[in-house]
N, C-alpha and C positions, 0 to 999 in steps of 0.2 A: 107679723111685721112685713112690710113691703121691702123688696130687694132694690138695690139701686137701678137695675134694669127696669123693673116695674115702674119706678117713678120716672125714669128718663122716657119711657115709652109713653107714659101718660101725659106728661106735661111738655114734651117736645123740647127738652134741654139736652145739651151735649154733655158728655163726661167731663170735657175741659171746662165748660161753664160751671158745672157743679163743683169741680175742683177748686176754682177761683172763690166760689161762695164759702166752700169749706175752709179754705186758707183764711178768708176775711173774718169768719166767724170763730175760727179755732176749733172746729168740730170735724168729725170724721165725714167722709164723702157721702155715706149712706144717710146720715143724719141731715146733711146739706141738702140732699136730694129730696128728702121728705119736706124740709122747710121750703125749699124752692118751689116744689109742687104746688104748695098752698099759695105762696106769694104770686107766682106767675098767672094765677087765676084772675087777678084784678089789677086794674091800671095803678093803683097805689102800690101794689106788691111788685109790679114790674119796675116802677120807679125805685123802690127800695133796692131791688137786685141790680139795676142799672148803676145806682149810686155806690153799691158795694164794689162794683167792678171799677168805677171811676176812682174810688178810693185807693184801690190796690194799684192802679196805674200811677196815681200821685205818689204813693209811697215808694214804688220801685223807681220812679224818677228821681225822687229826693235822695234815694240811696245810691244812685248812679247805676242801677241795674237795668240798662237799656233793653237788654234781651227780654227780661221779664215784662218791662213796660210795653215793649212793642207786642209781645204775646197776648197780653191783657188788652191792649187796644184793639187788636184784631178780634179777639173774642167778644169784647163789649160791642164792637161795630156789628158783627154778626148777630149778637143777641138782639140789638136794638132794631135791626132789620127784620128779624123773625118776630119780634115783639114790640112793635112800634107803640109809642106813647100817644095817647090822644091829645089833641091840641086845645 
Protein backbone atom coordinates (compact mmCIF):
# COMPACT_ATOMS: atom_id res chain seq x y z
CA UNK A 1 0.00 0.00 0.00
CA UNK A 2 1.24 3.47 -0.86
CA UNK A 3 1.75 6.04 1.84
CA UNK A 4 0.19 9.48 1.60
CA UNK A 5 3.67 10.93 0.95
CA UNK A 6 4.18 8.49 -1.97
CA UNK A 7 0.89 9.59 -3.51
CA UNK A 8 1.57 13.28 -2.98
CA UNK A 9 5.02 13.01 -4.52
CA UNK A 10 3.71 11.06 -7.50
CA UNK A 11 0.71 13.20 -8.40
CA UNK A 12 1.83 16.68 -7.38
CA UNK A 13 -0.99 17.36 -4.91
CA UNK A 14 -0.65 19.10 -1.58
CA UNK A 15 -1.71 17.66 1.74
CA UNK A 16 -4.31 20.44 2.02
CA UNK A 17 -5.81 19.55 -1.37
CA UNK A 18 -5.98 15.89 -0.37
CA UNK A 19 -7.62 16.87 2.93
CA UNK A 20 -10.37 18.72 1.05
CA UNK A 21 -10.95 15.67 -1.14
CA UNK A 22 -11.03 13.43 1.93
CA UNK A 23 -13.56 15.74 3.56
CA UNK A 24 -15.74 15.81 0.46
CA UNK A 25 -15.74 12.04 0.11
CA UNK A 26 -15.81 11.24 3.82
CA UNK A 27 -12.72 9.03 3.61
CA UNK A 28 -9.30 9.05 5.30
CA UNK A 29 -6.59 11.26 3.81
CA UNK A 30 -4.48 8.32 2.63
CA UNK A 31 -7.45 6.88 0.71
CA UNK A 32 -8.22 10.31 -0.74
CA UNK A 33 -4.60 10.63 -1.86
CA UNK A 34 -4.80 7.32 -3.69
CA UNK A 35 -8.09 8.26 -5.36
CA UNK A 36 -6.82 11.72 -6.28
CA UNK A 37 -3.62 10.25 -7.70
CA UNK A 38 -5.67 8.38 -10.25
CA UNK A 39 -8.07 11.21 -10.98
CA UNK A 40 -5.42 13.87 -11.49
CA UNK A 41 -3.98 11.88 -14.40
CA UNK A 42 -6.83 12.74 -16.78
CA UNK A 43 -8.66 15.94 -17.73
CA UNK A 44 -11.94 14.34 -16.64
CA UNK A 45 -10.44 13.46 -13.27
CA UNK A 46 -9.08 16.98 -12.80
CA UNK A 47 -12.60 18.26 -13.47
CA UNK A 48 -14.00 15.87 -10.84
CA UNK A 49 -11.46 17.06 -8.26
CA UNK A 50 -12.14 20.71 -9.12
CA UNK A 51 -15.86 20.11 -8.69
CA UNK A 52 -15.25 18.47 -5.28
CA UNK A 53 -13.43 21.60 -4.16
CA UNK A 54 -16.09 23.91 -5.57
CA UNK A 55 -18.76 21.87 -3.80
CA UNK A 56 -16.97 22.30 -0.48
CA UNK A 57 -16.70 26.06 -1.09
CA UNK A 58 -20.43 26.19 -1.71
CA UNK A 59 -21.27 24.13 1.37
CA UNK A 60 -19.05 26.26 3.62
CA UNK A 61 -20.55 29.44 2.19
CA UNK A 62 -24.09 28.16 2.77
CA UNK A 63 -23.21 27.35 6.40
CA UNK A 64 -21.70 30.79 6.87
CA UNK A 65 -18.24 29.32 7.50
CA UNK A 66 -16.36 32.07 5.69
CA UNK A 67 -12.95 30.97 6.98
CA UNK A 68 -13.36 27.49 5.55
CA UNK A 69 -14.84 28.84 2.31
CA UNK A 70 -11.89 31.20 1.81
CA UNK A 71 -9.39 28.43 2.56
CA UNK A 72 -11.10 26.12 0.09
CA UNK A 73 -11.23 28.90 -2.54
CA UNK A 74 -7.51 29.47 -2.17
CA UNK A 75 -6.73 25.77 -2.44
CA UNK A 76 -9.05 25.37 -5.42
CA UNK A 77 -7.43 28.31 -7.21
CA UNK A 78 -3.96 26.86 -6.62
CA UNK A 79 -5.11 23.43 -7.76
CA UNK A 80 -6.61 24.87 -10.95
CA UNK A 81 -3.41 26.79 -11.61
CA UNK A 82 -1.31 23.65 -11.16
CA UNK A 83 -3.74 21.43 -13.08
CA UNK A 84 -5.42 23.59 -15.75
CA UNK A 85 -8.38 22.16 -17.59
CA UNK A 86 -8.17 21.99 -21.37
CA UNK A 87 -10.52 24.32 -23.22
